[in-house]
C-alpha positions in Angstrom: -7.5 26.7 33.0 -8.2 23.1 31.8 -7.2 24.0 28.2 -3.9 25.5 29.7 -3.0 22.1 31.5 -3.8 20.3 28.4 -1.9 22.3 26.2 0.9 22.4 28.6 1.0 18.7 29.1 0.5 17.9 25.3 4.2 18.1 24.3 5.5 16.1 27.3 5.2 12.5 25.6 6.5 13.7 22.2 9.7 15.2 23.8 10.2 12.3 26.0 10.1 10.0 22.8 12.6 12.1 21.0 15.1 12.0 23.8 14.8 8.2 23.6 15.1 7.8 19.7 18.2 10.3 20.0 19.8 8.1 22.5 19.0 4.8 20.5 20.0 6.0 17.1 23.0 7.9 17.9 24.1 7.0 21.3 24.7 8.7 24.3 28.0 10.3 23.6 26.4 13.6 22.3 22.8 13.2 23.3 22.5 17.0 24.4 23.9 18.3 21.3 21.7 16.1 19.2 18.5 16.6 21.3 18.9 20.3 21.2 19.5 20.2 17.3 16.2 18.4 17.0 14.4 20.9 19.2 15.6 23.9 17.4 15.0 22.3 14.2 11.4 21.4 15.3 10.7 25.2 16.4 12.5 26.7 13.2 10.5 24.4 10.7 7.2 25.3 12.5 7.8 29.0 12.2 8.9 28.8 8.6 5.8 27.0 7.6 3.3 29.1 9.8 4.8 32.6 8.8 6.9 32.0 5.4 5.2 29.3 3.4 1.7 29.8 4.3 2.1 33.7 4.4 3.5 33.7 1.0 0.9 31.5 -0.5 -2.1 33.4 1.1 -1.0 36.5 0.0 -0.4 35.6 -3.8 -3.8 33.7 -3.9 -5.9 36.6 -2.3 -7.2 39.2 -5.0 -5.2 42.6 -4.5 -8.6 44.6 -3.8 -9.7 42.4 -0.9 -8.3 42.2 2.4 -9.0 38.2 2.7 -8.6 35.2 0.6 -11.7 33.0 0.5 -11.7 29.4 -0.9 -9.4 26.5 -1.0 -6.7 27.8 -3.2 -5.7 30.3 -0.3 -3.8 27.4 1.6 -3.9 24.4 -1.2 -0.1 24.9 -2.2 1.2 25.0 1.4 -1.0 21.8 2.3 0.3 19.9 -0.7 4.1 20.8 0.4 3.4 19.7 3.9 1.7 16.5 2.5 4.7 15.7 0.4 7.3 16.3 3.3 5.1 14.2 5.6 5.3 11.4 3.1 8.9 11.7 2.6 9.5 11.8 6.4 7.1 8.6 6.7 9.2 6.9 4.1 12.8 7.9 5.7 11.1 6.2 9.0 10.3 3.2 7.3 13.7 3.0 5.7 15.4 3.8 9.1 13.3 1.1 11.0 14.5 -1.7 8.2 18.3 -0.5 8.8 18.1 -1.1 12.5 15.7 -4.1 12.4 19.0 -6.5 12.6 20.5 -4.5 15.3 17.5 -4.8 17.5 16.8 -8.4 16.6 20.2 -9.1 18.2 19.3 -7.0 21.5 15.9 -8.6 21.8 16.1 -11.9 19.9 12.5 -13.1 21.6 10.6 -10.2 20.3 11.7 -9.5 16.9 12.3 -11.9 13.9 14.3 -10.9 10.9 13.2 -12.0 7.4 
């Protein structure tokens, strides 16, 4: 029961943060459409990586006469692709933070200094 409660409560802060980020970046005019698109992208991307990409590389790495793949080569290509995508997303977040720094410095001059 405790595991269910922890699992059920885990996504709540992330979803709240996503809603705030959508409003701050894109404005409140089309917040519902943007938030729904964000949620669908998260679900479809998770499904694609869980079944499509990982399954494809697992099947190609295992020997045809065996039922299971043993070793690091089973999921190494998937891990490398996911790491590259995470690095790309982190770089995009840094660029977006730099791009909005002046805007937030105008809104909150006592907290942010622009160099």
